[in-house]
Every structure is written in C-alpha cells, then in structure tokens.
N, C-alpha and C positions, 0 to 999 in steps of 0.2 A: 545436548546442544546449546550453544549459546546462541540467543537474541539480543540486537541491539534496539534498543528505543529511540529512536529519532524524536529529538526535542520539537519541532517544526509540525505545525498545524495544516493538513492538506485539503483540497479539493479535487474533485473529481469534475472535468469538465469537459461538455461537448458543443464543439464548432462543426461547420458545414467543412464536407472532405477536401476541400480545394484549398482549407485556409491555412496562409502560414503562419508561423508561430510568433504572436503578437507579443509587442514589446511587454505586456504587463506578468507575462509567462515567463521571465529570466531565470527564474530560480523553479525551473521545473525539473522534475523527479522522473517525468516518462510521458513521452509524445507516441500516442498510437495513432496510426493514418491507414484507414482500410478506403475501401472505393463508397462507402456509405457515409463516413463519418473520420473527427479528428477528436482523440480525445487527450485531454491532457491535464496529468495531476501535477499540481504547483500548490505552494503555499497559499491558504484561504485569504489571508491578507492582502494579496496580491490581485484579486479575482474583482473585476468589476460587478456590480449589481447587477448589469443588461446581460453578462453570459449565464447560460443554461449549465445550470451547476450543483452538485450534491456536496456538501461542506462538512467540515466538522471531523474530518479523520485523523486518527494515530495511525503511528506506522513503525512496523518491526522489520529489522533486515537481520536474515539468517549470517551471522559472521564468518568470516572466511571467505575462502575460494571454494566452490562447489565443483566438483567435476564434471562432465556431462554424462557419465556411466552412473551417477549418484541416484538413488530411486527412493520415492516417496515421500520427500522432504515436505512440499506443501501438503502433501494427500496427510504425513501424518497430523501436520500443523492445526489443518481444518478440521481434522475428525475430533480432535480437541475441543476446537472452539464450538465446532457444530455440538457437540454432546452440550455446550453448554447455549446454545442456541446463538451464539454471535455467527453472524454472517462476514465474508472477508471479502477483500478485491485482493486478489494476488497480482505481483509484476514479476517477472525474472528479466537479469540483464545477463550478460556472458558469464561474470563471476558467481552470481550470488540470487537469492531471492527475498523479494518484499511480499509485507501485506499489510493492508489497510483495515482496520477495522474502526467502528464509528466511537469516537470520544465517549458517548454514553455508555460504552461495553468495557471501556479501558480498565476498571478497575475488575471487574470480573473476567478481562482475560488475562492480565496478569497474575490473578488467582489461578485461573486454570491450568495455564502453561508453567506456572512454578509446580502445582501437584502434580505435573506430567512428566516432570523431572528437567523441564526447560529451564536454563541459567537466565535471566533478565540484564542486561547491563544496563545503568540508569533505572 
C-alpha cells in the first residue's frame, strides 16, 4: 500500500461546539463538529496563539480511492505504529484515510511503515 506524505505541518484545534469555521482556518483539512465541541485540523502556521490546540503534526494519506467494504486499513497502520509506540489521530473522508502523528515521531514512523511494507511517497 502507498502512503502520501503531506508537506504541511498541522494542528488539532478545539473550539466551542457552535463555532463557525474561523477565517484563520481557511486551509483546514478537517472540521468535526459534535454537540460538545468543534475540532479543526489545519495548518499550524495559521492558528492564533489564543486557540486551544495541539501543534506540530505530520500527516500521511492513503493513496487511491478506498471502497467502503475495504477492511482494516487504519487498523493495520495503527498496529505498525503502536508497535513503535507512536500514537496516531486518524481521519477518514469519503475516498480515503489520513493519519496524523507528532513530527517528533516522523523519522521512526517512516522507518516502521517502510519495514512493514508500506511505500511512502515524498
């Protein structure tokens, strides 16, 4: 399986549940809204210092379109990274899966994924 490394450094931001998408989040990757909160994953350099956020995440995208009946993609990736004690945050779209890891773990993640047979583009 091929994974595309995305060059942007991301932050995971927490806002109030009823918050509109702010102007600073114009390059967001994901917006997740629940009755408890709004989470925005966006480029780190866009996030104001006043926003509650975890910063400095790298991101990989599973290449190609995944059909809805494909089983275990994130499970397999998370198992490889868990064995190297690397936590992930996964996000799925209609077409594919993304996973974020702390940039501090990026070299070990690349090594672990390659050893497990994943091809990393970039």
